[in-house]
C-alpha positions as CSV (number, residue, x, y, z in Angstrom):
1,M,0.2,0.1,-0.2
2,Q,1.1,3.6,-1.2
3,V,1.7,6.3,1.7
4,L,1.1,9.7,0.0
5,M,2.3,12.7,2.2
6,M,1.5,16.2,0.8
7,L,3.3,19.1,1.4
8,L,1.7,22.6,0.9
9,A,3.6,25.4,1.3
10,T,3.4,29.1,-0.2
11,G,6.0,29.1,-3.2
12,A,5.8,27.6,-6.6
13,T,8.3,25.3,-5.8
14,Y,6.9,23.2,-3.3
15,Y,3.5,22.6,-5.4
16,L,6.2,21.6,-8.4
17,G,7.9,18.8,-5.8
18,L,4.0,17.8,-4.5
19,L,3.5,16.8,-8.4
20,A,6.5,15.1,-9.6
21,A,5.9,12.9,-6.0
22,A,2.4,12.1,-7.0
23,A,3.5,10.9,-10.5
24,A,5.7,8.6,-9.2
25,A,3.0,7.2,-6.5
26,V,1.0,6.5,-9.7
27,N,3.7,5.6,-11.8
28,S,4.4,2.5,-9.3
29,G,0.9,2.1,-8.4
30,Q,0.0,0.5,-12.0
31,P,-1.2,-3.3,-12.2
32,D,0.9,-7.0,-12.9
33,T,1.5,-7.4,-16.5
34,P,-0.5,-10.6,-17.8
35,G,0.7,-13.9,-17.9
36,S,3.4,-13.2,-14.8
37,L,3.2,-14.9,-11.6
38,P,1.8,-13.3,-8.5
39,A,4.6,-11.8,-6.8
40,H,4.0,-10.9,-3.2
41,R,5.5,-7.3,-3.1
42,R,6.2,-5.4,0.0
43,Q,4.1,-1.9,0.4
44,K,6.4,1.2,1.1
45,R,4.5,3.2,3.7
46,D,7.3,6.1,3.2
47,W,6.6,10.1,4.5
48,I,7.1,12.0,1.1
49,W,7.6,15.5,2.2
50,N,10.1,18.5,1.9
51,Q,10.9,21.2,4.7
52,M,8.0,23.3,6.0
53,H,9.0,27.2,5.8
54,I,7.4,29.9,7.7
55,D,8.1,34.0,7.6
56,E,9.1,35.3,11.3
57,E,7.0,38.2,12.8
58,R,4.4,38.2,10.1
59,N,1.7,41.0,10.6
60,D,-1.4,38.9,9.5
61,S,-4.0,37.0,12.0
62,L,-3.0,34.7,14.0
63,P,-3.0,31.1,13.8
64,H,-1.0,31.1,10.2
65,Y,-0.9,28.1,8.0
66,V,2.5,26.7,7.9
67,G,1.6,23.5,5.7
68,K,-0.3,19.7,5.6
69,V,0.6,16.4,6.6
70,K,-1.1,13.8,4.2
71,S,-1.1,10.4,4.8
72,S,-2.9,7.6,1.7
73,V,-4.0,5.6,4.7
74,N,-7.9,5.8,3.3
75,R,-9.5,4.7,6.9
76,K,-11.9,7.2,8.2
77,N,-10.7,6.2,11.5
78,A,-7.6,7.6,10.9
79,E,-5.8,10.6,12.8
80,Y,-3.2,13.2,12.7
81,Q,-1.1,14.1,15.9
82,L,2.5,16.0,16.4
83,R,5.0,15.4,19.4
84,G,7.8,17.8,20.1
85,E,8.6,20.5,22.5
86,S,7.2,22.9,20.8
87,A,3.3,20.7,19.8
88,G,0.6,22.2,21.5
89,K,2.4,25.6,22.0
90,I,3.6,26.8,19.2
91,F,2.6,24.5,16.6
92,R,-1.0,22.5,16.0
93,V,-2.3,19.6,13.5
94,D,-5.5,19.9,12.3
95,E,-6.4,15.9,13.1
96,N,-8.5,15.4,10.4
97,T,-7.3,17.3,7.5
98,G,-3.2,17.3,8.7
99,D,-2.6,21.0,8.7
100,V,-0.1,22.3,10.5
101,Y,-0.3,25.9,11.9
102,A,1.9,29.0,13.8
103,L,0.0,30.0,17.1
104,E,2.4,32.7,17.6
105,R,4.3,34.9,16.0
106,L,8.0,33.4,15.5
107,D,11.4,35.1,16.0
108,R,13.9,33.9,14.3
109,E,17.0,35.5,15.9
110,K,15.5,33.6,19.0
111,V,14.5,30.3,17.6
112,S,15.8,29.7,13.6
113,E,14.0,26.4,13.1
114,Y,12.1,23.5,15.4
115,H,11.9,20.1,15.0
116,L,8.3,17.8,15.0
117,T,7.4,14.4,15.0
118,A,4.3,13.7,12.8
119,L,1.8,10.6,13.4
120,V,-1.2,8.9,12.2
121,V,-3.1,6.6,14.8
122,D,-6.4,5.3,14.9
123,K,-8.6,7.0,16.4
124,G,-10.5,4.2,18.5
125,T,-7.0,2.5,19.9
126,K,-5.0,5.2,19.9
127,M,-2.1,3.1,17.8
128,N,-0.3,3.7,15.4
129,L,-1.5,3.1,11.5
130,E,2.0,4.3,10.0
131,A,5.5,4.9,11.6
132,P,6.4,8.2,13.2
133,S,8.6,10.5,11.3
134,S,10.6,13.8,12.4
135,F,10.3,16.9,10.4
136,T,11.6,20.5,10.1
137,I,10.2,23.7,10.6
138,K,12.8,26.4,9.4
139,V,11.7,30.4,10.3
140,H,12.5,32.9,7.0
141,D,14.5,35.6,8.6
142,V,13.4,39.5,7.8
143,N,15.5,42.4,7.8
144,D,14.4,43.5,11.4
145,N,17.3,44.3,13.5
146,W,19.9,46.7,13.6
147,P,23.4,46.2,14.9
148,V,24.6,46.5,18.8
149,F,27.6,46.6,19.7
150,T,29.0,44.4,22.5
151,H,29.3,47.2,25.0
152,R,27.9,50.8,25.3
153,V,31.2,52.4,26.6
154,F,34.9,51.1,25.5
155,N,38.2,52.1,26.9
156,A,41.6,52.7,25.0
157,S,44.7,54.3,25.2
158,V,47.5,55.4,22.7
159,P,50.8,56.9,23.6
160,E,50.7,60.8,23.1
161,M,52.6,62.5,20.1
162,S,51.7,59.0,17.9
163,G,51.8,59.2,14.8
164,I,48.7,60.0,12.3
165,G,46.8,55.9,11.9
166,T,48.2,54.8,15.2
167,S,45.9,52.0,16.2
168,V,43.9,53.1,18.9
169,I,41.2,50.3,19.7
170,Q,38.6,47.8,17.1
171,V,35.2,48.3,18.3
172,T,32.5,45.6,17.4
173,A,28.9,45.8,16.5
174,V,26.5,42.9,15.9
175,D,23.6,42.4,13.7
176,A,21.2,39.5,15.1
177,D,19.3,38.8,11.2
178,D,20.3,36.0,9.3
179,P,23.9,36.4,7.9
180,T,23.3,33.8,5.0
181,V,20.6,36.5,3.5
182,A,22.7,39.5,1.8
183,D,22.8,42.6,3.8
184,H,20.8,41.6,6.3
185,A,23.8,41.2,8.8
186,S,25.9,44.0,7.1
187,V,27.3,46.2,9.6
188,V,28.8,49.9,8.9
189,Y,30.5,52.1,10.9
190,Q,31.4,55.9,11.4
191,L,32.3,58.5,13.6
192,T,29.4,60.8,14.9
193,K,31.7,62.6,17.8
194,G,35.8,63.0,17.8
195,K,36.8,63.0,13.8
196,E,38.5,65.8,14.4
197,N,41.9,63.8,16.2
198,F,40.5,60.4,15.2
199,D,38.7,57.8,12.3
200,I,37.6,54.6,12.0
201,R,38.3,52.5,9.3
202,G,36.8,48.9,8.2
203,P,35.8,46.7,11.2
204,G,35.6,49.1,13.2
205,L,39.1,50.1,13.6
206,I,39.4,53.5,15.6
207,V,42.5,55.3,14.6
208,T,45.0,58.5,15.5
209,M,44.5,61.5,12.7
210,N,46.7,64.4,14.9
211,K,50.0,63.6,15.8
212,N,50.1,66.3,18.1
213,L,48.1,64.8,20.9
214,D,49.6,65.9,24.2
215,R,48.7,64.4,27.4
216,E,49.8,67.5,29.2
217,M,47.4,69.6,27.6
218,Q,44.7,67.2,27.3
219,D,44.8,63.4,28.6
220,K,41.1,62.0,27.9
221,Y,38.9,62.1,24.5
222,E,35.7,60.8,23.9
223,V,34.6,59.1,20.5
224,V,30.6,58.1,19.6
225,V,31.0,55.5,17.2
226,E,27.6,54.7,15.3
227,A,26.5,51.2,13.7
228,E,24.3,50.5,10.9
229,D,23.4,47.6,8.7
230,A,23.7,47.9,4.5
231,Q,20.1,48.7,4.4
232,G,20.4,51.9,6.6
233,R,18.9,50.3,10.0
234,R,20.0,51.7,13.2
235,G,18.6,52.4,16.4
236,E,19.2,53.9,20.1
237,S,21.1,50.6,20.4
238,G,23.1,51.2,17.4
239,T,25.6,53.5,19.1
240,A,28.9,53.0,21.4
241,T,31.2,55.9,23.7
242,V,35.1,55.0,23.6
243,F,37.2,56.9,26.1
244,I,40.5,57.2,24.6
245,T,42.8,57.9,27.3
246,L,46.8,59.5,26.6
247,Q,49.9,57.3,27.6
248,D,52.7,59.7,29.3
249,V,55.6,59.6,27.5
250,N,59.0,61.2,28.7
251,D,58.7,64.5,26.8
252,N,59.6,67.1,28.9
253,F,62.4,68.9,30.7
254,P,62.4,69.3,34.1
255,I,62.7,73.2,35.1
256,F,63.6,74.6,38.7
257,T,60.6,75.9,40.7
258,Q,63.0,79.0,41.3
259,T,66.3,80.5,40.5
260,R,68.5,80.5,43.5
261,Y,67.9,78.6,46.7
262,T,70.0,79.3,49.9
263,F,70.6,77.1,52.9
264,S,72.2,77.5,57.0
265,V,73.7,74.8,58.1
266,P,75.7,73.9,61.9
267,E,79.3,73.2,60.6
268,D,79.4,70.3,62.8
269,I,76.8,68.5,60.4
270,R,77.1,65.1,60.2
271,V,78.5,63.7,56.8
272,G,76.1,62.7,54.4
273,S,73.0,64.3,56.7
274,P,70.8,66.0,54.4
275,L,71.3,69.8,54.5
276,G,68.5,71.5,51.9
277,S,66.3,70.1,49.0
278,L,66.0,71.5,45.3
279,F,62.8,71.0,43.9
280,V,61.7,71.0,39.7
281,E,58.7,70.9,37.9
282,D,58.0,68.2,35.6
283,P,55.0,67.6,33.9
284,D,55.1,63.9,32.7
285,E,54.3,61.5,35.1
286,P,56.8,60.3,37.9
287,Q,57.8,57.1,36.1
288,N,59.2,59.0,33.1
289,R,60.6,61.9,36.0
290,K,64.5,60.9,35.7
291,T,66.0,64.2,37.0
292,K,69.8,64.9,37.4
293,Y,71.6,66.8,39.0
294,S,74.8,67.9,38.3
295,F,77.3,70.9,39.1
296,V,78.6,73.3,36.6
297,Q,82.4,73.4,36.4
298,G,83.2,71.0,38.8
299,A,82.7,73.6,42.2
300,Y,82.6,71.5,45.3
301,R,82.2,68.5,43.9
302,D,84.8,67.4,46.8
303,T,82.4,68.7,49.3
304,F,78.7,68.3,48.5
305,T,77.0,65.6,46.4
306,I,73.3,65.5,45.1
307,E,71.0,62.9,45.6
308,T,67.6,62.4,43.6
309,D,64.8,61.5,45.8
310,P,62.9,59.2,43.4
311,T,59.5,59.7,44.6
312,H,59.4,63.8,44.7
313,N,62.3,63.6,41.8
314,E,64.0,66.3,44.2
315,G,67.5,67.0,44.5
316,I,68.6,66.3,47.9
317,I,72.2,68.4,48.7
318,K,74.4,66.3,51.6
319,P,77.8,67.0,52.9
320,I,80.4,64.1,52.1
321,K,83.0,65.6,54.4
322,P,83.1,68.1,57.2
323,L,82.4,71.5,57.3
324,D,84.5,74.2,59.0
325,Y,83.4,77.7,60.1
326,E,86.2,78.9,60.4
327,R,88.1,77.7,57.5
328,I,85.1,78.4,54.9
329,R,81.7,80.3,56.1
330,Q,79.8,80.3,53.1
331,Y,79.6,78.1,49.7
332,S,78.5,79.6,46.5
333,F,77.5,77.5,43.6
334,T,75.5,76.3,40.0
335,I,73.5,73.4,40.1
336,E,71.8,71.8,36.5
337,A,69.1,69.8,36.2
338,T,68.6,67.3,33.4
339,D,66.9,64.2,32.3
340,P,68.9,62.1,30.5
341,T,66.2,60.0,29.9
342,I,63.7,61.8,27.4
343,D,62.7,60.4,24.0
344,L,64.4,63.2,21.7
345,R,61.6,62.9,19.3
346,Y,59.4,64.8,20.8
347,L,61.9,67.4,21.8
348,G,59.9,71.0,21.2
349,S,61.3,74.5,22.0
350,T,62.3,73.8,25.5
351,S,65.6,74.3,26.6
352,P,67.2,70.6,27.4
353,K,69.4,72.5,30.7
354,N,68.2,74.5,33.3
355,I,70.1,75.6,35.9
356,A,70.3,77.5,39.1
357,R,72.2,79.3,42.2
358,V,72.7,77.6,45.5
359,I,74.6,79.6,48.7
360,I,75.2,77.5,51.4
361,N,75.9,79.7,54.9
362,V,77.8,77.6,57.6
363,T,77.4,78.7,61.1
364,D,79.7,78.4,64.2
365,V,79.0,75.9,67.0
366,D,81.0,75.4,70.1
367,E,83.5,72.5,68.6
368,P,85.7,70.1,70.8
369,P,89.1,70.3,70.6
370,I,90.8,68.5,67.6
371,F,94.2,66.6,68.0
372,Q,96.5,67.0,65.4
373,Q,97.2,63.0,64.7
374,P,93.8,60.4,65.3
375,F,96.1,58.2,67.6
376,Y,99.7,58.6,69.5
377,H,102.6,55.8,69.6
378,F,105.1,56.6,71.8
379,Q,108.2,53.9,73.1
380,L,109.9,53.6,76.2
381,Q,112.4,51.6,78.3
382,E,111.6,49.4,80.8
383,N,113.4,50.0,83.7
384,Q,113.3,53.6,83.6
385,K,110.9,57.1,84.5
386,K,111.0,59.2,82.0
387,P,110.1,62.8,82.6
388,L,108.8,62.7,79.0
389,I,107.7,60.1,77.0
390,G,105.8,62.2,74.4
391,S,103.8,65.0,73.9
392,V,100.0,65.3,72.4
393,L,99.0,68.5,71.3
394,A,95.1,69.4,70.6
395,K,93.6,73.2,69.7
396,D,90.7,74.6,70.1
397,P,89.3,74.9,66.3
398,D,86.5,77.4,67.3
399,A,87.4,81.6,67.4
400,A,87.9,81.6,70.5
401,Q,90.7,79.6,71.3
402,R,90.7,78.5,74.2
403,D,93.0,76.8,76.6
404,I,93.0,73.0,76.7
405,R,93.4,71.1,79.6
406,Y,95.1,67.1,79.7
407,S,93.9,64.6,81.5
408,I,94.6,60.2,81.3
409,R,91.2,58.4,82.1
410,R,92.1,55.8,85.0
411,T,90.2,53.6,83.6
412,S,92.8,53.0,80.3
413,D,95.3,53.3,83.2
414,K,94.5,50.9,85.8
415,G,97.7,50.7,87.6
416,Q,98.6,54.3,87.4
417,F,102.2,54.5,86.1
418,F,101.6,57.8,83.9
419,G,100.8,61.1,84.0
420,I,100.5,63.7,81.9
421,T,100.9,68.0,82.1
422,K,98.4,70.5,81.5
423,K,100.5,70.9,78.4
424,G,100.2,67.8,77.6
425,D,103.9,65.9,78.0
426,I,103.4,62.6,79.2
427,Y,105.3,60.8,81.9
428,N,105.4,57.6,83.8
429,D,105.4,57.5,87.6
430,K,106.3,53.7,88.0
431,E,109.1,52.0,86.3
432,L,107.8,49.3,83.7
433,D,108.3,45.7,83.1
434,R,107.7,44.8,79.1
435,E,107.7,41.2,80.3
436,V,104.2,41.6,82.4
437,H,102.7,44.4,79.8
438,P,104.4,45.1,76.8
439,W,101.7,47.6,75.7
440,Y,99.9,50.3,77.0
441,N,96.9,52.2,75.8
442,L,95.8,55.1,77.2
443,T,92.9,57.8,76.9
444,V,93.6,60.8,76.8
445,E,91.3,63.7,77.6
446,A,91.4,67.2,76.0
447,K,88.8,69.8,77.9
448,E,88.5,73.2,77.0
449,V,89.2,75.3,80.3
450,D,88.2,79.2,81.0
451,P,90.9,82.0,82.0
452,S,90.5,80.5,86.0
453,G,91.0,76.7,84.5
454,T,87.1,75.8,84.7
455,P,86.5,73.7,82.1
456,T,83.9,75.3,79.3
457,G,83.5,73.3,76.4
458,K,82.9,69.9,74.9
459,E,86.0,67.3,75.4
460,S,87.8,65.0,72.5
461,I,89.6,61.9,73.4
462,V,92.6,60.4,71.7
463,Q,94.5,57.0,72.0
464,V,98.6,56.8,72.6
465,H,99.6,53.9,72.5
466,I,102.9,53.3,74.3
467,E,105.1,50.3,73.8
468,V,107.6,49.2,76.0
469,M,110.7,48.0,75.0
470,D,112.9,45.5,76.2
471,E,116.2,45.2,77.7
472,N,118.5,42.5,78.8
473,D,117.0,42.0,82.4
474,N,116.0,38.3,82.7
475,A,118.6,35.8,82.5
476,P,118.3,32.8,81.2
477,E,116.5,29.4,82.7
478,F,115.4,26.1,81.6
479,A,112.8,25.8,78.8
480,K,111.0,23.1,81.0
481,P,111.1,21.3,84.1
482,Y,113.3,18.1,83.9
483,E,112.9,15.3,86.2
484,P,115.9,13.4,84.8
485,K,117.0,9.6,86.6
486,V,119.9,7.5,85.9
487,C,120.7,4.0,87.3
488,E,122.6,3.4,89.7
489,N,125.2,0.9,87.2
490,A,125.3,3.6,84.9
491,P,129.1,3.5,82.4
492,Q,130.9,6.4,82.2
493,G,129.7,8.7,79.2
494,K,125.8,8.1,79.4
495,L,123.9,10.4,78.7
496,V,121.4,11.1,81.2
497,V,119.4,14.4,79.8
498,Q,119.5,17.2,77.2
499,I,118.7,20.5,78.2
500,S,118.1,23.8,76.6
501,A,117.1,27.3,78.1
502,I,114.9,30.2,77.5
503,D,115.3,33.8,78.2
504,K,112.1,36.5,78.9
505,D,113.6,39.3,77.2
506,I,112.9,39.6,73.3
507,T,114.9,36.8,72.0
508,P,116.9,37.9,68.6
509,R,118.1,35.4,66.3
510,D,121.7,35.5,67.3
511,V,121.0,34.6,71.0
512,K,123.6,32.2,72.1
513,F,123.3,30.4,75.6
514,K,126.1,29.4,77.4
515,F,126.2,25.9,79.9
516,S,128.4,25.2,82.6
517,L,128.3,23.3,85.7
518,S,129.1,25.4,88.4
519,T,131.0,22.9,90.4
520,E,133.0,19.7,89.3
521,D,132.9,17.8,92.0
522,S,130.4,14.9,91.3
523,N,130.0,12.2,89.1
524,F,127.9,14.1,86.2
525,T,129.6,16.2,83.7
526,L,127.6,19.1,81.2
527,I,128.9,19.4,77.5
528,D,128.2,22.7,75.6
529,N,126.7,21.6,72.3
530,H,126.5,25.4,70.9
531,D,123.1,25.1,69.8
532,N,121.8,26.7,72.9
533,T,121.0,23.0,74.3
534,A,123.4,21.0,76.7
535,N,124.0,17.2,77.5
536,I,124.6,15.9,80.8
537,I,126.5,13.1,80.8
538,V,127.9,10.3,83.6
539,K,131.4,11.3,84.1
540,Y,133.1,8.2,85.6
541,G,130.2,5.7,86.2
542,Y,128.6,3.5,89.2
543,F,126.4,5.3,91.2
544,D,125.5,4.7,95.1
545,R,122.5,4.8,96.3
546,E,123.2,4.8,100.1
547,R,125.0,7.6,99.8
548,A,122.8,9.6,97.8
549,K,119.6,8.7,96.2
550,V,119.3,12.5,94.5
551,H,122.0,14.7,93.1
552,H,121.3,18.0,93.0
553,L,123.6,19.8,90.1
554,P,123.5,24.1,89.7
555,V,123.6,24.5,85.9
556,L,124.9,28.1,85.3
557,I,123.4,29.6,81.8
558,S,124.4,32.5,80.2
559,D,123.2,35.0,77.4
560,N,125.0,36.8,74.8
561,G,123.8,40.3,75.4
562,R,124.8,43.5,76.5
563,P,125.2,43.1,79.9
564,S,125.2,39.5,79.4
565,L,123.0,37.8,82.1
566,T,123.7,34.4,83.8
567,G,121.5,32.3,85.6
568,T,121.3,29.1,88.2
569,S,119.1,26.6,87.2
570,M,118.9,23.3,89.5
571,L,119.2,20.3,87.8
572,H,117.8,17.3,90.3
573,V,119.3,13.4,89.0
574,T,117.3,10.7,90.5
575,V,119.3,7.8,91.1
576,C,117.1,4.7,90.2
577,K,117.5,0.6,90.4
578,C,117.8,-0.8,86.7
579,N,117.6,-4.0,85.3
580,E,119.4,-5.8,82.8
581,Q,117.9,-4.3,79.9
582,G,118.5,-0.3,81.6
583,E,115.3,-0.2,82.5
584,F,114.4,1.7,86.3
585,T,112.6,-0.7,88.1
586,L,113.1,1.1,92.0
587,C,113.4,5.2,91.8
588,E,112.9,7.1,94.9
589,E,109.6,9.2,94.5
590,M,111.0,13.0,95.4
591,A,108.5,15.5,96.7
592,A,110.4,17.8,94.0
593,Q,109.5,14.4,91.3
594,A,105.7,14.7,93.0
595,G,105.7,18.4,91.3
596,I,105.5,20.0,95.1
597,S,108.7,21.4,96.4
598,I,109.7,20.8,100.2
599,Q,109.2,24.2,101.0
600,A,105.1,23.3,100.3
601,L,105.0,20.5,102.0
602,V,106.2,22.2,105.2
603,A,103.7,24.8,104.6
604,I,100.8,22.4,104.7
605,F,102.0,20.4,107.6
606,L,102.2,23.9,109.2
607,C,98.8,24.6,108.3
608,I,97.3,20.7,109.2
609,L,99.0,21.2,113.1
610,T,97.4,24.8,113.8
611,I,94.2,23.5,112.9
612,T,94.7,20.4,115.4
613,V,95.8,22.9,118.0
614,I,93.2,25.3,118.1
615,T,90.7,22.4,117.5
616,L,92.0,20.9,120.7
617,L,91.5,24.5,122.3
618,I,88.1,25.0,121.4
619,I,87.2,21.4,123.1
620,L,89.7,21.8,126.3
621,R,87.3,25.3,126.6
622,R,84.3,24.1,126.4
623,R,84.4,20.9,128.5
624,L,85.9,23.6,131.5
625,R,82.9,25.8,131.1
626,K,80.7,22.6,131.5
627,Q,82.5,22.0,135.0
628,A,82.8,25.3,136.2
629,R,78.5,25.5,135.6
630,A,78.2,22.0,137.2
631,H,80.3,23.2,140.8
632,G,78.9,26.7,140.4
633,K,75.7,25.7,141.2
634,S,76.8,24.3,145.2
635,V,78.9,27.4,146.4
636,P,76.1,30.6,147.2
637,E,76.7,33.6,145.6
638,I,77.2,36.8,148.0
639,H,75.6,38.7,145.7
640,E,71.7,37.6,144.5
641,Q,71.3,40.4,141.8
642,L,71.5,44.2,141.3
643,V,68.8,46.7,142.7
644,T,69.2,50.2,141.6
645,Y,67.5,53.1,143.7
646,D,65.8,56.1,142.6
647,E,65.5,57.3,146.2
648,E,67.8,58.6,148.9
649,G,67.6,56.5,152.1
650,G,67.2,52.7,153.1
651,G,69.9,51.6,155.0
652,E,70.5,49.1,157.1
653,M,66.4,48.5,157.0
654,D,66.4,48.1,153.5
655,T,67.7,43.8,153.8
656,T,64.9,42.6,151.2
657,S,67.7,42.6,148.0
658,Y,70.6,41.9,149.6
659,D,72.2,39.1,152.7
660,V,73.9,41.3,154.3
661,S,74.7,38.8,157.0
662,V,77.3,37.5,155.1
663,L,78.8,40.3,154.6
664,N,78.4,41.1,158.8
665,S,79.6,37.8,159.7
666,A,82.5,38.3,157.3
667,R,83.5,41.4,158.6
668,H,83.4,40.7,162.6
669,S,84.7,37.3,162.3
670,G,87.5,35.8,160.8
671,A,86.3,32.8,159.5
672,K,87.0,32.0,155.6
673,P,84.0,30.7,153.5
674,P,84.4,28.2,151.6
675,R,86.8,27.7,148.5
676,P,84.8,26.3,145.7
677,A,86.4,23.3,143.7
678,L,89.8,23.8,142.4
679,D,88.5,23.9,138.6
680,A,86.0,26.5,139.7
681,R,86.6,30.2,139.2
682,P,86.7,32.6,142.3
683,P,83.5,35.0,142.8
684,L,83.8,38.8,141.5
685,Y,84.0,40.1,145.0
686,A,86.4,37.9,148.1
687,Q,84.9,37.5,151.3
688,V,86.4,40.6,154.2
689,Q,88.5,39.9,156.7
690,K,88.9,42.5,159.5
691,P,92.3,42.0,161.2
692,P,91.9,42.1,164.7
693,R,92.4,45.3,166.8
694,Q,95.6,46.3,168.4
695,A,95.7,48.0,172.1
696,P,95.8,51.6,171.3
697,G,99.5,52.0,172.5
698,A,101.0,49.0,170.5
699,H,103.5,49.7,167.5
700,V,101.5,48.3,164.2
701,P,101.5,49.2,160.7
702,G,99.1,50.5,158.6
703,E,95.7,48.7,158.5
704,M,95.4,48.8,154.6
705,A,99.2,46.9,154.1
706,T,98.2,44.4,157.2
707,M,95.1,43.5,155.2
708,I,97.0,43.1,151.9
709,E,99.7,41.1,153.4
710,V,96.8,38.5,155.2
711,K,95.6,38.1,151.9
712,K,98.8,37.4,150.2
713,D,99.4,34.7,152.4
714,E,96.0,33.7,152.6
715,A,96.3,33.6,148.7
716,D,100.2,31.9,148.5
717,H,99.0,29.0,150.9
718,D,95.7,28.6,149.6
719,G,95.9,24.9,147.9
720,G,92.3,25.2,146.8
721,G,92.5,27.7,144.4
722,P,92.6,27.4,141.0
723,P,96.0,26.9,139.1
724,Y,95.6,30.6,137.5
725,D,96.0,33.9,138.1
726,T,93.3,35.7,139.5
727,L,92.3,39.6,140.0
728,H,90.8,39.2,143.9
729,I,88.9,42.6,144.9
730,Y,87.9,43.3,148.4
731,G,84.9,45.9,149.5
732,Y,86.9,47.1,152.9
733,E,86.5,50.2,154.2
734,G,89.2,50.2,156.7
735,A,88.8,50.7,161.0
736,E,91.2,53.5,162.1
737,S,88.3,56.4,161.6
738,I,86.9,57.4,164.9
739,A,83.0,56.9,163.4
740,E,84.5,53.6,162.3
741,S,82.8,52.2,159.4
742,L,80.6,54.5,157.5
743,S,78.7,51.5,156.0
744,S,75.8,51.2,157.0
745,L,76.2,47.4,156.7
746,G,77.7,46.6,159.8
747,T,75.3,48.6,161.8
748,G,72.1,48.2,163.7
749,S,69.3,50.6,164.4
750,S,68.9,49.2,167.7
751,D,72.2,49.3,169.4
752,S,72.8,53.2,167.8
753,D,72.7,55.7,170.8
754,I,72.2,58.7,168.4
755,D,68.5,60.7,168.3
756,Y,68.1,60.9,164.4
757,D,64.4,62.7,165.0
758,F,66.3,65.8,164.0
759,L,65.9,64.5,160.7
760,N,62.0,64.5,160.1
761,D,62.9,68.5,160.9
762,W,64.7,68.3,158.1
763,G,62.1,67.9,154.9
764,P,61.0,65.8,152.4
765,R,64.2,64.5,151.1
766,F,65.3,62.7,154.2
767,K,61.7,61.3,155.2
768,M,63.3,57.7,154.4
769,L,66.1,58.4,156.8
770,A,64.0,59.7,159.6
771,E,61.4,56.5,159.4
772,L,64.3,54.5,159.2
773,Y,66.8,55.7,162.2
774,G,64.3,57.7,164.1
775,S,62.3,57.0,167.2
776,D,58.8,55.0,167.0
777,P,56.4,57.3,169.5
778,Q,54.7,53.7,169.7
779,E,57.6,51.9,170.6
780,E,57.5,55.0,173.5
781,L,54.4,54.0,174.6
782,V,54.6,50.7,175.1
783,Y,58.0,51.2,177.4
């Protein structure tokens, strides 16, 4: 069964295609020739069609007819359907006739073609009667769009002073119409603003038309570009604005802001410090400002330098050596400013050089003294005192020309070996020893003083190096300590040790040491090798260890200095027992061999002995103290305590604090109190014994002399006294006075025949005595 698909569209081309398709279908449907065998043919059910077309933006009423889809299936129950994304929304098919309609106006610039699928189904069962077939609906373009720029605003830049035709920027406008249709998408550009300096060529390329575009005059330009298609369509979006910025080039020379610069600077300004700045104007941008400052005719190049500040393009003047007000008070020179990196192609009428005058006035300041030399070096022979080692000199650089006083810092002369006069003469107070300190580094201060000698200005210092020269004042000695040993059976001529010498003085290259033994009465001999060494060898052979285990050899060493000095060094040779191979088997361990001298051993022993004795004395003293405390507890003390009275009176009635009976018994009786133990010290006050009274007419020595003799006899014959001298103090007032003893300790109030009632009339000061010694009215009444 043949299937006929009819596609109807506007245009004769589509109808011719339909007629050709119909003719082919009729020819293919002829019956079989007579007499031929029946054949089973496969009936083709192909969709026969072309693409459907429709113009965009049609102005007639909706819906718009697009075309017709028709099948040769002659069934009443056949139904046409469309499938696809736009089916039912944009396109619709008549289910009975197959006519396809557009439900809205189409825009090719949004969608240029649509893909749909046609179906023929049974109305009742909805089963496909034919296989589905896909087709395309293309939208025909019409010139309905004007060119649109990709950006409404463009930014561009070009170097200033560029030549004519220099490219600036290329702008692009796009027409949304179909470019395959002639003149629909062609764009033409033109400038509506900025034509005097720029032009547009070809497909939107903007170029310069003026070679004198100067950034310093005008740095930005505005250009308006218009785009239209070939048919002359343009709209509001068919224009764009281009902002063109001129890039700076180094085409201007620096110019001084003033023709004369004056600066004032103190003379003590530090070298390398800025003292002033020179300013120039350069209209170029900072990256193109490369000003160079230089002196005209080389004036004062050795005094000042000018450095360029890259940030501010200013010239900074700096001194490269110290300034001196007293020598030069004003500097005047000419400076020029140039730019070596300028592009000479852009030179105009401006002069390539610019000059200015610079005047620098130096002001005076109080400066410290200046020494004539940066340092001083003097030489001094050792072991000598010289009134003048050398002199330092400093001057006041100021116009005042003050006097200078010198001194040596004690921190640099800790030994206080040197002194300096007011005039700067250095001398030494003490002799110097080169072997102790070969160099002395002194710091000398110089201060300005007024006529009265008072320091007024600043101070300065200088280093003075004093070299102590050597003289031959040290005798040679052994180069190192030697500990030689020799076998007791050593043969004659046996080498014992080889010795060498050194000298603490500066040793010249031709130094010669001579060696000799101060005595030849030994079994050793010395041979001088004449190369500053000597050999000690066995003279006779065989040593007797029983007689001497160590031999002491005094070696004389002389140098060839002027004057020549000779020193004696002691060599101790130890005699040892040896085996048959000559190896030492037994040697005396001498203190000297152990590295400790006899004197050191004696000193150590004395120290140990002293420490031992002191320790024993401390222990003994502590033991005696303990024993004295133990025995002192059984001996009654005469004085129990000491009482201080702030009032007068008391007398024998005041016995509360003192045991006066002991003193009374000691005074009236000759009994001797018991002695303490032998190892206990006596009390502070010895007991007093009163010598017996003598008849009035008898001749007796003085009472005090008798008492002393008695006490001496007691002390000499006292076997219980301690074995050391003690101090005896006797509180005895004597008894030769008519009033006898004046002490109230030996009298009683009841034995007195004196009436003390008159004390009541003496006032309050004697109230206490009156109460003690006066009569009691109550007692008199009793009696």
